[in-house]
VEXTI-559734 format. One line per 4 residues: number of its first residue (from 0); their letters; for each residue x, y, z of N, C-alpha, C, O, CB. Coordinates in nm, 4 decimals, padded with zeros to 6 digits, m for minus. Last residue first. Glycine has a CB too. Layout:
N
NUM) A) X,Y,Z,X,Y,Z,X,Y,Z,X,Y,Z,X,Y,Z  ...
This chain:
91
90) RRGR) 07.9128,m01.7324,m00.6446,08.0406,m01.7582,m00.7086,08.0837,m01.8939,m00.7149,08.1912,m01.9221,m00.7679,08.1395,m01.6880,m00.6470  07.6979,m01.7005,m00.4705,07.6718,m01.7430,m00.6007,07.7914,m01.7834,m00.6884,07.7781,m01.8546,m00.7879,07.6012,m01.6412,m00.6631  07.7962,m01.6159,m00.2325,07.7482,m01.7489,m00.2407,07.7228,m01.7976,m00.3758,07.7241,m01.9180,m00.4012,07.6323,m01.7615,m00.1662  07.8239,m01.3476,m00.2897,07.9390,m01.4266,m00.2578,07.9117,m01.5740,m00.2791,07.9930,m01.6469,m00.3360,07.9820,m01.4010,m00.1167
86) LYNQ) 07.5513,m01.2712,m00.3138,07.6385,m01.2687,m00.4271,07.7641,m01.3532,m00.4042,07.8056,m01.4248,m00.4953,07.6756,m01.1270,m00.4591  07.4699,m01.3009,m00.0324,07.4080,m01.3712,m00.1389,07.4936,m01.3806,m00.2671,07.5063,m01.4895,m00.3231,07.2800,m01.3067,m00.1685  07.6373,m01.0977,00.0834,07.6503,m01.2399,00.1244,07.5936,m01.3401,00.0073,07.6564,m01.4365,m00.0366,07.5674,m01.2617,00.2656  07.5226,m00.8712,m00.0525,07.6683,m00.9032,m00.0700,07.7027,m01.0484,m00.0259,07.7859,m01.1141,m00.0885,07.7555,m00.8019,00.0130
82) VEGH) 07.2632,m00.8836,00.0569,07.2921,m00.9011,m00.0885,07.4327,m00.9265,m00.1198,07.4599,m01.0026,m00.2127,07.2508,m00.7835,m00.1642  07.3232,m00.8308,00.3218,07.2522,m00.9499,00.2911,07.2718,m00.9846,00.1375,07.2936,m01.0998,00.1002,07.1008,m00.9316,00.3286  07.4203,m00.5614,00.2999,07.5036,m00.6721,00.3536,07.4486,m00.8103,00.3197,07.5276,m00.9001,00.2907,07.5156,m00.6595,00.5050  07.1980,m00.4296,00.1921,07.3249,m00.4228,00.1304,07.4098,m00.5458,00.1701,07.4612,m00.6201,00.0865,07.3938,m00.2925,00.1682
78) DGAF) 06.8925,m00.6197,00.2536,06.9729,m00.5005,00.2539,07.1148,m00.5171,00.1895,07.1400,m00.6244,00.1347,06.9865,m00.4543,00.3953  06.6971,m00.8116,00.0066,06.7562,m00.7877,00.1385,06.8301,m00.6511,00.1245,06.8340,m00.5832,00.0218,06.8568,m00.9095,00.1842  06.6032,m01.0842,m00.1851,06.5737,m00.9469,m00.1484,06.6360,m00.9301,m00.0171,06.6317,m01.0208,00.0661,06.4218,m00.9138,m00.1459  06.6181,m01.3080,m00.4858,06.6610,m01.2695,m00.3464,06.6291,m01.1197,m00.3287,06.6258,m01.0405,m00.4228,06.8205,m01.2983,m00.3215
74) DFTL) 06.5039,m01.3681,m00.7333,06.5537,m01.4687,m00.6454,06.5857,m01.4283,m00.5035,06.5798,m01.5104,m00.4119,06.6686,m01.5230,m00.7027  06.3057,m01.3224,m01.0039,06.3458,m01.2577,m00.8816,06.3688,m01.3694,m00.7755,06.2810,m01.4460,m00.7358,06.2365,m01.1522,m00.8348  06.3378,m01.3434,m01.3296,06.3205,m01.4309,m01.2131,06.3788,m01.3634,m01.1027,06.5005,m01.3448,m01.1033,06.3811,m01.5679,m01.2296  06.1934,m01.2345,m01.6153,06.2692,m01.1881,m01.5102,06.2426,m01.2738,m01.3859,06.1284,m01.2753,m01.3400,06.2406,m01.0442,m01.4871
70) VGKQ) 06.1707,m01.3305,m01.9549,06.1401,m01.3644,m01.8191,06.2409,m01.3038,m01.7229,06.3614,m01.3183,m01.7436,06.1351,m01.5132,m01.8031  06.2567,m01.2766,m02.2216,06.1096,m01.2711,m02.1891,06.0705,m01.3017,m02.0480,05.9514,m01.3009,m02.0169,06.0368,m01.3650,m02.2745  06.5479,m01.4308,m02.1666,06.4608,m01.3775,m02.2844,06.3160,m01.3950,m02.2410,06.2625,m01.5049,m02.2264,06.4882,m01.4592,m02.4286  06.6319,m01.3504,m01.8393,06.6451,m01.4345,m01.9506,06.5398,m01.3935,m02.0521,06.4467,m01.3220,m02.0150,06.6332,m01.5805,m01.9103
66) AVFI) 06.7831,m01.2181,m01.5606,06.7000,m01.1829,m01.6838,06.7326,m01.2834,m01.7877,06.8493,m01.3015,m01.8224,06.7287,m01.0349,m01.7397  06.7406,m01.2499,m01.2162,06.8033,m01.3063,m01.3300,06.7155,m01.2717,m01.4478,06.5938,m01.2895,m01.4439,06.8247,m01.4583,m01.3148  06.7548,m01.0205,m00.9406,06.6899,m01.1063,m01.0382,06.7800,m01.1419,m01.1549,06.8784,m01.0749,m01.1862,06.5663,m01.0404,m01.0890  06.7212,m00.8848,m00.6205,06.8163,m00.9435,m00.7140,06.7297,m01.0309,m00.8034,06.6439,m01.1052,m00.7557,06.9340,m01.0262,m00.6407
62) LRWA) 06.6382,m00.5893,m00.4655,06.5838,m00.6931,m00.5222,06.6806,m00.7519,m00.6201,06.7258,m00.6751,m00.7050,06.4608,m00.6572,m00.5786  06.7065,m00.4120,m00.1625,06.7431,m00.4445,m00.2959,06.6879,m00.5713,m00.3441,06.6889,m00.6655,m00.2648,06.8830,m00.4477,m00.3081  06.6593,m00.1368,00.0683,06.6261,m00.2686,00.0201,06.6540,m00.2882,m00.1184,06.6317,m00.1962,m00.1972,06.4911,m00.2984,00.0425  06.7206,00.1349,00.1383,06.7828,00.0247,00.2142,06.7580,m00.1112,00.1599,06.8299,m00.2026,00.2003,06.7367,00.0269,00.3518
58) LGTR) 06.5991,00.3177,m00.0244,06.7355,00.3357,00.0011,06.7913,00.2113,00.0670,06.9104,00.1861,00.0489,06.7575,00.4573,00.0847  06.3894,00.1074,m00.2299,06.4070,00.2298,m00.1401,06.5608,00.2410,m00.1210,06.6387,00.1801,m00.1943,06.3261,00.2146,00.0092  06.4097,m00.0921,m00.3923,06.2788,m00.0553,m00.3551,06.2782,00.0764,m00.2811,06.1768,00.1456,m00.2727,06.2175,m00.1618,m00.2737  06.6341,m00.1336,m00.6595,06.6116,m00.0939,m00.5277,06.4619,m00.0607,m00.5041,06.3973,m00.0052,m00.5929,06.6998,00.0226,m00.4960
54) CEYL) 06.7600,m00.4149,m00.8417,06.6833,m00.2955,m00.8405,06.6573,m00.2666,m00.6919,06.6577,m00.3573,m00.6087,06.5505,m00.3096,m00.9254  07.0068,m00.6018,m01.0171,06.9392,m00.5581,m00.8947,06.8664,m00.4374,m00.9270,06.8977,m00.3642,m01.0208,07.0345,m00.5338,m00.7787  07.0870,m00.8851,m01.2274,07.0630,m00.7466,m01.1997,07.0072,m00.7216,m01.0611,06.9641,m00.8159,m00.9947,06.9716,m00.6918,m01.3005  07.2601,m01.1090,m01.4342,07.2183,m01.0826,m01.2983,07.1989,m00.9305,m01.2836,07.2868,m00.8543,m01.3239,07.3232,m01.1381,m01.1950
50) SRGL) 07.3774,m01.2125,m01.6463,07.2396,m01.1918,m01.6566,07.1770,m01.1603,m01.5261,07.0573,m01.1807,m01.5058,07.1775,m01.3057,m01.7154  07.6587,m01.1291,m01.5709,07.6121,m01.1729,m01.7098,07.4670,m01.1523,m01.7288,07.4295,m01.0796,m01.8208,07.6426,m01.3213,m01.7358  07.6060,m00.8742,m01.3207,07.6812,m00.9844,m01.3840,07.6145,m01.0209,m01.5178,07.5265,m00.9506,m01.5677,07.6874,m01.1105,m01.2887  07.4634,m00.6541,m01.2485,07.5672,m00.7096,m01.1515,07.6555,m00.8122,m01.2147,07.7674,m00.8358,m01.1690,07.5000,m00.7739,m01.0287
46) KRIS) 07.3137,m00.3593,m01.3479,07.3611,m00.4910,m01.3936,07.4772,m00.5330,m01.2948,07.5700,m00.4574,m01.2662,07.4123,m00.4850,m01.5504  07.0345,m00.2049,m01.1981,07.1838,m00.2089,m01.2162,07.2301,m00.3435,m01.2537,07.1859,m00.4400,m01.1915,07.2568,m00.1661,m01.0904  06.7688,00.0087,m01.1760,06.8255,m00.1155,m01.2213,06.9642,m00.1121,m01.2467,07.0124,m00.0211,m01.3141,06.7635,m00.1597,m01.3347  06.6260,00.2399,m01.0793,06.7294,00.1884,m01.0006,06.7608,00.0451,m01.0428,06.7789,m00.0383,m00.9541,06.6928,00.1969,m00.8563
42) IGAH) 06.4599,00.3783,m01.2302,06.3956,00.2752,m01.1546,06.5004,00.1986,m01.0741,06.4664,00.1012,m01.0069,06.3171,00.1817,m01.2469  06.6330,00.5538,m01.3691,06.5177,00.6097,m01.2910,06.4526,00.5079,m01.1933,06.3983,00.5455,m01.0894,06.4092,00.6605,m01.3892  06.8088,00.3768,m01.4924,06.8570,00.4578,m01.3819,06.7478,00.5224,m01.2960,06.7621,00.5433,m01.1756,06.9446,00.5633,m01.4351  06.6401,00.2731,m01.6841,06.6987,00.1853,m01.5828,06.7438,00.2618,m01.4636,06.7225,00.2217,m01.3491,06.8139,00.1081,m01.6388
38) LHPQ) 06.5536,00.4342,m01.8894,06.4671,00.4226,m01.7788,06.5343,00.3439,m01.6509,06.4885,00.3519,m01.5369,06.3394,00.3508,m01.8294  06.7391,00.3914,m02.0835,06.7263,00.5261,m02.0267,06.6311,00.5264,m01.9046,06.6359,00.6203,m01.8251,06.6748,00.6250,m02.1352  06.7224,00.1236,m02.1517,06.8348,00.1690,m02.0745,06.8119,00.3070,m02.0106,06.8584,00.3349,m01.9001,06.9563,00.1724,m02.1617  06.4893,m00.0904,m02.1483,06.4836,00.0429,m02.1930,06.5954,00.1207,m02.1058,06.5630,00.1751,m02.0002,06.3319,00.1029,m02.1760
34) GFGD) 06.4859,m00.3286,m02.0168,06.5190,m00.3240,m02.1610,06.5172,m00.1936,m02.2157,06.5445,m00.1828,m02.3353,06.4308,m00.4039,m02.2385  06.2119,m00.2618,m01.7957,06.3376,m00.3308,m01.8286,06.3525,m00.3441,m01.9804,06.2586,m00.3654,m02.0571,06.3423,m00.4711,m01.7615  05.9769,m00.1109,m01.7417,06.0973,m00.0439,m01.7842,06.2144,m00.1218,m01.8289,06.3068,m00.0683,m01.8903,06.1392,00.0340,m01.6838  05.7760,m00.2898,m01.6544,05.7455,m00.1912,m01.7557,05.8735,m00.1200,m01.8202,05.8718,m00.0777,m01.9358,05.6540,m00.0868,m01.6922
30) RVLQ) 05.9156,m00.4441,m01.4642,05.8483,m00.5096,m01.5799,05.8196,m00.4058,m01.6930,05.8382,m00.4347,m01.8112,05.7125,m00.5778,m01.5329  05.9801,m00.2417,m01.2774,06.0896,m00.3120,m01.3502,06.0307,m00.3855,m01.4764,06.0937,m00.3857,m01.5822,06.1632,m00.4178,m01.2523  05.7332,m00.1503,m01.1897,05.8233,m00.0566,m01.2571,05.9287,m00.1261,m01.3378,05.9654,m00.0834,m01.4473,05.8887,00.0331,m01.1577  05.6414,m00.3940,m01.0757,05.5653,m00.3364,m01.1878,05.6597,m00.2345,m01.2654,05.6636,m00.2343,m01.3884,05.4305,m00.2628,m01.1326
26) LAAS) 05.8235,m00.4273,m00.8749,05.8232,m00.5249,m00.9592,05.7473,m00.4657,m01.0940,05.7919,m00.4904,m01.2060,05.7583,m00.6494,m00.8908  05.7625,m00.1983,m00.7102,05.9031,m00.2051,m00.7813,05.8974,m00.3042,m00.8891,05.9579,m00.2794,m00.9934,06.0229,m00.2462,m00.6818  05.5139,m00.2773,m00.6124,05.5285,m00.1488,m00.6870,05.6630,m00.1456,m00.7763,05.6685,m00.0994,m00.8903,05.5295,m00.0266,m00.5806  05.5864,m00.4971,m00.4650,05.4869,m00.5032,m00.5746,05.5033,m00.3958,m00.6712,05.5065,m00.4150,m00.7928,05.3496,m00.4982,m00.5229
22) VEAE) 05.7502,m00.3872,m00.2656,05.8141,m00.4765,m00.3618,05.7127,m00.4865,m00.4868,05.7583,m00.4837,m00.6011,05.8456,m00.6253,m00.2923  05.5593,m00.2318,m00.1261,05.6770,m00.1620,m00.1927,05.7379,m00.2494,m00.2912,05.7780,m00.2004,m00.3967,05.7849,m00.1191,m00.0926  05.3948,m00.4426,m00.0322,05.3395,m00.3314,m00.1134,05.4577,m00.2616,m00.1862,05.4459,m00.2371,m00.3062,05.2583,m00.2267,m00.0212  05.5546,m00.6280,00.1150,05.4951,m00.6652,00.0062,05.4448,m00.5536,m00.0921,05.4514,m00.5681,m00.2142,05.3965,m00.7444,00.0472
18) RGAD) 05.7216,m00.6260,00.3414,05.7473,m00.5340,00.2483,05.6687,m00.5599,00.1085,05.7147,m00.5172,00.0026,05.8934,m00.5312,00.2326  05.7684,m00.7932,00.5683,05.6491,m00.7048,00.5544,05.6666,m00.6008,00.4509,05.6252,m00.4875,00.4754,05.6168,m00.6374,00.6838  05.9642,m00.9767,00.5854,06.0109,m00.8391,00.6086,05.8841,m00.7439,00.6116,05.8949,m00.6286,00.6531,06.1166,m00.7944,00.4926  05.8340,m01.2107,00.5108,05.8914,m01.1977,00.6477,05.9287,m01.0525,00.6778,05.9229,m01.0128,00.7942,06.0174,m01.2886,00.6634
14) RVRK) 05.7778,m01.1490,00.2402,05.6706,m01.1669,00.3457,05.7202,m01.1408,00.4909,05.6633,m01.0680,00.5723,05.6141,m01.3124,00.3383  06.0370,m01.1405,00.1392,05.9519,m01.0244,00.1240,05.8376,m01.0282,00.2331,05.8082,m00.9308,00.3024,05.8920,m01.0206,m00.0228  06.1281,m01.3989,00.1924,06.1930,m01.2873,00.2477,06.1169,m01.1621,00.2464,06.1269,m01.0820,00.3394,06.3122,m01.2676,00.1830  05.9295,m01.5546,00.0513,05.9432,m01.5683,00.1920,06.0128,m01.4483,00.2485,05.9634,m01.3944,00.3475,06.0163,m01.6936,00.2263
10) KFRS) 05.9871,m01.4899,m00.2207,05.8512,m01.4603,m00.1504,05.8622,m01.4598,00.0025,05.8084,m01.3723,00.0704,05.7419,m01.5695,m00.1907  06.2455,m01.5848,m00.2474,06.2173,m01.4299,m00.2585,06.0881,m01.3992,m00.1914,06.0745,m01.3018,m00.1173,06.2086,m01.3778,m00.4125  06.2126,m01.8566,m00.2111,06.2950,m01.7840,m00.1248,06.2722,m01.6312,m00.1271,06.2789,m01.5621,m00.0255,06.4318,m01.8151,m00.1576  06.0481,m01.9117,m00.4342,05.9904,m01.9292,m00.3069,06.0752,m01.8559,m00.1964,06.0190,m01.8010,m00.1016,05.9774,m02.0787,m00.2785
6) TLEI) 06.0872,m01.6672,m00.6958,06.1238,m01.7866,m00.6307,06.0502,m01.7994,m00.4855,06.0000,m01.7006,m00.4319,06.2805,m01.7886,m00.6183  05.8764,m01.5308,m00.9306,05.9288,m01.5109,m00.8012,05.9681,m01.6519,m00.7447,05.8864,m01.7439,m00.7479,05.8243,m01.4358,m00.7106  05.8826,m01.3891,m01.2588,05.8627,m01.5048,m01.1708,05.9319,m01.4829,m01.0430,06.0386,m01.4216,m01.0417,05.9113,m01.6326,m01.2340  05.7257,m01.2017,m01.5026,05.7924,m01.1954,m01.3731,05.7626,m01.3281,m01.3088,05.6494,m01.3760,m01.3012,05.7439,m01.0725,m01.2839
2) SIM) 05.7542,m01.1402,m01.8505,05.6875,m01.1997,m01.7390,05.7733,m01.1931,m01.6203,05.8944,m01.1790,m01.6377,05.6485,m01.3390,m01.7670  05.7168,m00.8875,m02.0991,05.8022,m00.9577,m02.0022,05.7285,m01.0151,m01.8920,05.6419,m00.9467,m01.8374,05.9033,m00.8699,m01.9480  05.5857,m00.8967,m02.4209,05.5701,m00.8655,m02.2786,05.6659,m00.9527,m02.1894,05.6858,m01.0725,m02.2100,05.4208,m00.8882,m02.2364
Protein backbone atom coordinates (compact mmCIF):
# COMPACT_ATOMS: atom_id res chain seq x y z
CA UNK A 1 0.00 0.00 0.00
CA UNK A 2 1.27 3.46 -0.86
CA UNK A 3 1.30 6.01 1.93
CA UNK A 4 0.69 9.73 1.49
CA UNK A 5 2.70 12.42 3.26
CA UNK A 6 1.87 16.12 3.21
CA UNK A 7 4.44 18.83 3.84
CA UNK A 8 3.51 21.78 6.03
CA UNK A 9 3.78 24.07 2.97
CA UNK A 10 1.28 21.89 1.09
CA UNK A 11 -1.17 21.82 4.01
CA UNK A 12 -1.00 25.59 4.43
CA UNK A 13 -1.61 26.31 0.72
CA UNK A 14 -4.60 23.96 0.61
CA UNK A 15 -6.06 25.36 3.83
CA UNK A 16 -5.54 28.98 2.75
CA UNK A 17 -7.25 28.29 -0.59
CA UNK A 18 -10.18 26.51 1.08
CA UNK A 19 -9.78 23.46 -1.15
CA UNK A 20 -9.59 20.72 1.48
CA UNK A 21 -12.49 18.64 0.11
CA UNK A 22 -11.35 18.56 -3.52
CA UNK A 23 -7.72 17.90 -2.54
CA UNK A 24 -8.74 15.08 -0.21
CA UNK A 25 -10.68 13.41 -3.02
CA UNK A 26 -7.73 13.82 -5.42
CA UNK A 27 -5.30 12.36 -2.88
CA UNK A 28 -7.48 9.26 -2.53
CA UNK A 29 -7.60 8.79 -6.32
CA UNK A 30 -3.83 9.21 -6.62
CA UNK A 31 -3.14 6.74 -3.81
CA UNK A 32 -5.44 4.15 -5.38
CA UNK A 33 -4.24 4.65 -8.95
CA UNK A 34 -0.55 5.51 -8.74
CA UNK A 35 1.66 2.93 -10.40
CA UNK A 36 -1.08 1.86 -12.81
CA UNK A 37 -0.23 3.77 -16.01
CA UNK A 38 -3.60 3.19 -17.64
CA UNK A 39 -5.29 5.00 -14.76
CA UNK A 40 -2.83 7.93 -14.68
CA UNK A 41 -4.51 9.77 -17.54
CA UNK A 42 -7.94 9.36 -15.97
CA UNK A 43 -6.81 10.91 -12.70
CA UNK A 44 -4.56 13.48 -14.38
CA UNK A 45 -1.18 12.25 -13.15
CA UNK A 46 1.70 13.57 -15.23
CA UNK A 47 5.41 12.97 -14.78
CA UNK A 48 7.43 16.21 -14.54
CA UNK A 49 10.89 14.91 -13.74
CA UNK A 50 12.87 12.02 -12.31
CA UNK A 51 10.57 11.38 -9.35
CA UNK A 52 8.41 14.50 -9.58
CA UNK A 53 4.75 14.32 -10.60
CA UNK A 54 1.66 16.48 -10.75
CA UNK A 55 -2.02 15.76 -10.63
CA UNK A 56 -4.97 18.07 -11.10
CA UNK A 57 -7.88 18.57 -8.78
CA UNK A 58 -9.79 20.42 -11.49
CA UNK A 59 -9.03 22.65 -14.42
CA UNK A 60 -7.25 25.33 -12.43
CA UNK A 61 -5.42 23.62 -9.55
CA UNK A 62 -2.45 21.26 -9.50
CA UNK A 63 -0.80 19.20 -6.79
CA UNK A 64 2.94 18.51 -7.00
CA UNK A 65 4.40 15.42 -5.37
CA UNK A 66 7.56 13.36 -5.15
CA UNK A 67 7.25 9.60 -5.57
CA UNK A 68 9.57 7.34 -3.63
CA UNK A 69 9.22 3.64 -2.99
CA UNK A 70 5.95 3.26 -1.11
CA UNK A 71 5.54 6.97 -0.31
CA UNK A 72 4.06 9.92 -2.18
CA UNK A 73 5.08 13.24 -0.62
CA UNK A 74 2.87 16.15 -1.65
CA UNK A 75 4.88 19.37 -1.45
CA UNK A 76 3.07 22.10 -3.39
CA UNK A 77 -0.38 23.09 -4.65
CA UNK A 78 -1.39 25.97 -6.89
CA UNK A 79 -2.48 27.21 -10.28
CA UNK A 80 -0.41 26.95 -13.46
CA UNK A 81 1.68 30.08 -12.85
CA UNK A 82 2.40 29.22 -9.22
CA UNK A 83 3.45 25.70 -10.18
CA UNK A 84 5.78 27.07 -12.88
CA UNK A 85 7.43 29.36 -10.32
CA UNK A 86 7.77 26.46 -7.87
CA UNK A 87 9.38 24.26 -10.52
CA UNK A 88 11.84 27.01 -11.54
CA UNK A 89 12.89 27.27 -7.91
CA UNK A 90 13.62 23.54 -7.69
CA UNK A 91 16.28 23.64 -10.43
